[in-house]
Structures are given as C-alpha cells and as structure tokens.
C-alpha positions as CSV (number, residue, x, y, z in Angstrom):
1,M,9.5,7.4,36.0
2,M,9.7,4.0,36.0
3,Q,6.8,3.7,32.6
4,Q,8.5,6.2,30.7
5,S,11.9,4.2,30.9
6,H,9.8,1.5,30.0
7,L,8.5,3.1,26.6
8,Q,11.6,3.8,25.8
9,S,13.1,1.1,25.8
10,H,10.2,-0.9,24.7
11,A,11.1,1.3,21.6
12,E,14.6,1.1,21.1
13,T,14.0,-2.8,21.3
14,A,11.4,-2.1,18.9
15,K,14.3,-0.4,16.7
16,A,16.6,-2.9,17.3
17,T,14.6,-5.5,16.0
18,G,13.1,-3.7,12.8
19,A,9.5,-4.8,14.1
20,T,6.6,-3.5,12.0
21,T,3.6,-4.3,14.3
22,L,1.9,-1.9,16.3
23,W,-1.5,-2.6,19.7
24,I,-4.2,-1.2,19.0
25,G,-6.6,-1.0,21.8
26,D,-10.0,1.2,22.5
27,L,-11.9,0.3,19.8
28,P,-15.5,1.1,19.4
29,H,-18.0,-1.9,20.2
30,F,-18.8,-2.3,16.0
31,A,-14.5,-2.7,14.8
32,D,-13.7,-5.1,12.9
33,E,-10.8,-6.5,10.6
34,A,-11.3,-4.0,7.6
35,Y,-12.6,-1.4,9.9
36,V,-9.0,-0.8,11.4
37,A,-7.6,-1.4,7.4
38,G,-9.3,1.4,7.2
39,L,-7.9,2.8,8.9
40,F,-3.9,2.7,7.6
41,A,-4.9,2.1,3.9
42,A,-2.7,4.8,2.7
43,E,-0.2,4.3,5.5
44,G,0.5,0.1,4.2
45,V,-0.4,-2.1,5.6
46,V,-0.1,-6.0,5.4
47,S,-3.1,-7.1,8.3
48,V,-4.9,-6.6,11.1
49,K,-5.7,-9.3,14.0
50,L,-8.0,-8.6,16.6
51,I,-8.6,-9.7,19.7
52,Y,-12.5,-11.2,20.1
53,S,-14.5,-11.6,23.2
54,R,-14.8,-14.6,24.3
55,Q,-18.2,-13.8,26.7
56,V,-20.0,-11.6,23.1
57,P,-18.3,-13.9,20.5
58,N,-17.6,-11.4,16.6
59,R,-17.1,-8.3,19.5
60,P,-14.1,-7.0,19.8
61,E,-12.2,-6.9,23.0
62,S,-11.2,-3.6,22.4
63,F,-7.6,-4.8,21.0
64,G,-6.1,-5.4,18.7
65,F,-2.6,-5.9,16.2
66,V,-1.9,-3.5,13.2
67,T,1.9,-4.8,11.0
68,F,2.6,-2.6,8.7
69,H,5.3,-3.5,5.4
70,S,8.2,-1.9,7.6
71,H,9.7,-0.6,11.0
72,A,9.8,2.7,9.5
73,A,6.0,2.9,8.4
74,A,4.8,1.3,11.6
75,A,7.1,3.6,13.7
76,D,5.3,7.2,10.8
77,V,2.1,5.8,11.9
78,L,3.3,5.2,15.6
79,E,4.1,8.7,16.1
80,R,1.2,10.9,13.8
81,Y,-1.5,8.7,14.8
82,S,-1.3,8.2,18.7
83,G,-3.6,10.8,20.8
84,Q,-5.3,12.2,17.1
85,P,-8.7,12.4,16.5
86,V,-10.5,8.6,15.1
87,P,-12.4,9.9,13.0
88,Y,-16.4,9.8,13.2
89,T,-15.8,9.3,16.8
90,N,-15.3,9.9,20.3
91,C,-12.1,8.5,20.1
92,V,-9.0,8.9,20.2
93,F,-6.2,6.6,18.9
94,R,-4.3,4.0,21.9
95,L,-1.2,2.3,19.5
96,N,2.0,1.2,20.7
97,W,4.6,-1.4,19.6
98,A,3.1,-4.3,19.8
99,A,5.2,-7.2,22.7
100,H,5.6,-10.7,23.1
101,G,3.7,-11.4,26.5
102,V,1.7,-8.6,26.5
103,G,-0.8,-9.1,29.0
104,R,0.3,-12.3,30.9
105,T,0.9,-12.4,34.5
106,T,4.6,-13.2,35.4
107,A,4.9,-16.3,37.9
108,E,5.1,-13.2,41.0
109,G,1.2,-12.1,39.6
110,E,2.4,-9.4,37.7
111,R,0.4,-8.6,34.8
112,L,2.7,-7.1,31.6
113,G,1.1,-4.3,30.0
114,G,1.2,-3.2,27.1
115,G,-0.3,0.4,26.4
116,G,-3.7,0.0,27.2
117,G,-6.1,1.1,29.4
118,V,-10.1,1.5,29.3
119,G,-10.9,4.7,28.5
120,G,-14.7,4.4,28.1
121,P,-16.8,3.6,25.7
122,C,-15.7,4.1,22.1
123,R,-18.3,4.6,20.0
124,L,-19.5,6.9,16.1
125,A,-20.2,10.3,16.7
126,G,-23.1,11.0,17.2
127,D,-24.0,7.8,19.1
128,G,-25.6,8.4,22.8
C-alpha cells in the first residue's frame, strides 16, 4: 500500500514539474547509449545517460536515464513500454520516472529507491 502511494506521488510530481526523464533499469550487459537510444528512436528521445560500473569500465551498472522531448512523450513511453519485452532479448522494459536523489542514503540510513531491482541477467535471446 505504501509503495503504491509512493509511486502515485512520484507520478504526480513528475506531471506537475513537466518531467521528461525516465529511469531505465535491468539493462543487458551489452547495452550502451546508442543501443538504448535506438530502443526509443521513434519516441522522440533527446539523450541517454547510462551509469557505468566501477568494477568493469565501460560496462553498464544496469541502469540509466532517458530524456524525451516532452513530458507527454515520456509519459507515453512509460505507459506503453513498462513490462513489455525488449526486442531480441530475454528482458522486459523496467521504467519509472527519474527522481532526484535516487540511490542515495538518508541520514537515518534509509536507501532511496527508484523503481529498480535485480531481475536476473538480461541477455540477447538465444544466448545461454
């Protein structure tokens, strides 16, 4: 119940502020900015920024941010793509509104969430 209320509040804030950036998670290990931009090429993507691993340079940490030309475009992508299969992979789209401070820890030690989570390794369809 609290999680649903938090998500609803987050969506309302995104709408009120005209947010245009979505968080994308559980990316396949081979994903780069060009790959992610290509997934949304027809949707008016403006920029993609992936967060890279400190342990393995040039390898995505498995999440990033995609900015669209308008709030309406981002909201449409969020609604239509969330939970749908990513073409040619064993993955599904994990999307949410990007939030300031996601992934940081509060003074009380509480981790700030962002809609992510680990869904297992995501790879090209047919890869063992």
